[in-house]
N, C-alpha and C positions, 0 to 999 in steps of 0.2 A: 451203248447209247450213242446216238449221232444227232447233232444239232445243225440247223441251217441258219446262218447269220447273214442278214441283209444289211449292207452298208451303203451310205449315200455320199460319203467322202472318206478317203483313206484314213484320215487322222481320227475319225470317230468310230473306233472299234471297241470290242468288249473290254479293253484295258486289262485290269488285274483279273477279271474273270477268265481270261486266257490261262493264267497261271493255275487257277482252280480246276479248269477243264483238264489241263495236262496232268495235274496231280491225281485227278480222279479217273484218268483213263477215258475221258469223254472225247469223242471225235467230233469235228465240225467241218463244214464247208462254208466258205465265205463267198458271197456274191457281191461284187462292186457294181452297183446299179448305175452310178454316175459315169462309169467307164464303159457302159454298154453291155455288161455281162448279163446273160439271160438267167431268169429264175428257173431252177429245175422243178420237176414234179415233186410233190411233197411225199410221195411214197418212199419209204426207207428212212425217213427222218422222224425223230421222236418229239421234237419241239422246234418252234420258229422264234427267232430273235430278230428284232428290227432296231437298229441303232439311230443316232442322231444325224443331223446334217444342216447346212446353211440355208437350204430351200424350205418352203412352206408347203403344207398339204394341198393348197389350191394352185400351186405353180405347175399345173399339168401341161400348159402350152410350152413352157421352157424345158420341162422335164417330163416328157410323155410316159416314161417308164413308171411314174407314180400311179398311173391307172392300173398297170399290171400288178404292181405291189399291193394296191388296195384290193384287187380281185383275189390275190393269194391270201391276204389276211382274212377276207371273208370266208374263203374256202377253209382255211385252217381253223378258224374259230367257230363259225356257224355250221359248217358241213362236217368237219372231222372232229370237233371238240379237242383239237390239238393244243397242248400247252403253248402259250405265246407270251413273250416278254418284249415290250416296246419301251425304248428309252428316248426321251425328249421328242424328236420328230416321230420316232416309232410309236411313242405313247399317243401322240396326236393322230397318227395314221389309224390306230386302233379305233378311235372314236369316229373319224371321218369315214372310214370304210364301212362302219356299222350303224349308219343313220344318226350319228351324233353331230355336233357342230363345233368347229374350231374357228376362232376369230383372233384378230390382233388385240393385244393388250394396250391399254392407254399408256402404260409405262412398262418397258421391258424389265425383266427380273434377271439381274446379272450380278454375280459375285458369290462370295462365301456366305451362306445363309443357313436356315434351319427350316424343317417342315415338322408338323405335328400330326400324329396319327389320329384319325377320327375314331369314334367307338367301334365302327366296323373294321377299321384298320388294325386296332389293337387286338381284335378277335380273329383276324385273318391269318391263315398259316404262312403267307409270304413274309410277314413281319414277326413271326414267332421268335421270342428270345431277344427282341430289340426294345430299346427304350421308347417311350411315347414321343420324344422329341429327337430328331435325327439331324445332325450336321450334314450339309451337302453343298454341292456347287450348282448354281443356277446360271443359265446362259440362254435365255429364250425370250422371244417377243410375241409369241402366240400362246393361246391356252385353249383347253377344252371348255367351251362355253355351255354346251348341253351334252350330257352323257348319252351314249347309245342305249337302246332298249336293253334292259337287263344289266346296265352298268351301275356301279356303286362307288362313290368316292371313298378312298381309304386314307388320304393324307391331304393336308392343306398348309399353305403359308399365309402370311398376313394379307397378301394381295392376290393370291391365286388359290381358289378353293379346290382346284382339280390337280393336285400334285401327284396323286396316285389313284389308279382306278382298277377295278376288277370287272370283267364282263363274263357272265356265266360262271363256270366253276374254275377254269384254269387259264384265263386270258388276262394278262396284267399290263398296265402301262405305268411308267415312272417318268414324271416330268423332270425330275431332278437327277443329278449325277452323283454316284458314290463309287463308280468303277474306276476311279482315277489311279494314275501311276505318277511317278516323279516327272514324267515327260509330258503329261497331258496339257498343262497350261502353255508350255512352249510350243507344242504341236498345234494347238488350236489358235494360239496367238499369231501364228504365221499365216493364218487365213485372213485376208484383209477385212472381210465382213465381220468376222469375229472380233478382231482387234478394234475395229471402229465402234462396235456395240459396247465393248468393254470400256473404252476410254470415254465414250459418251456417258455411260452410266457412272463411272467411278473416277473420271478425271485423268489427266496426264500422268504417265508413269504407272498406270493401274496394272499393267501386265506383270511388272516386276514385283509389285506388292502382293498381287494375288498368288503368284508363284511361291513367294515366301510363306504366305498364309497356308497354302495347300501343303507345302512341305512340312510345316509344323504340325498339321493335323492329319497327315497321311496315314499313320497307324490306325487312327479312329475310323477314317474312311474305309481302309482295307478291311477292318473287322466288320463293319456294317455290310460292305459289299460281299464278304464271304458268307455272312449269315443269310443274306437275301438269296445269294446263289445256291447255297445248300438247301434252303427252303423251297426254291423253285425246282431244283433237281428232284427233290423228294416228291413233288407233285407229278413228276413224269413217271416215276417207277411204279 
């Protein structure tokens, strides 16, 4: 099995999912779009993964490669019925590429929070074996406002109803993060835009507090991430 991973900034990578890939003998190629790397043809890949980033789906003038990525997402999901997993920005790109709408939130969602599975989410194979309420990390200022054709919401938070989405049979987006490692908060906090959004939402010293909170809950995050990963891989086979 071979996966294609699209990244928009080096620090937003599959995180602990890398460990599960290695353990399962799954190969992957990473394309760093913000560094000018080209997206290869999808032939030879079994699934497409799109990670997060500090830009937004409508920042095509500053980041013209977003147009190509949206085209690849449309090809993967609509033309090939290829399994797709988008996280944060990747989640929003799934909607934007497929006639949905993404818009800025009135209040960004940042910090250690929880999402609740909808009835559809509780019945969905991606969340099989998981509790109805999932602890997670949020760090976003945009949301899917209107789902794409064929899209169904699978999870929600108190202020964002589009925390997880499925389009068709095997294309998924997660607004929230569970793929965390012990280095995630420090890596993301080194990005000025991320640090600013965190301190604006949670106050001075938020980075250190969040790092401690994540460390205390890391085993739970890892268990959730592993289950979602295994369930996604099962959809590919």
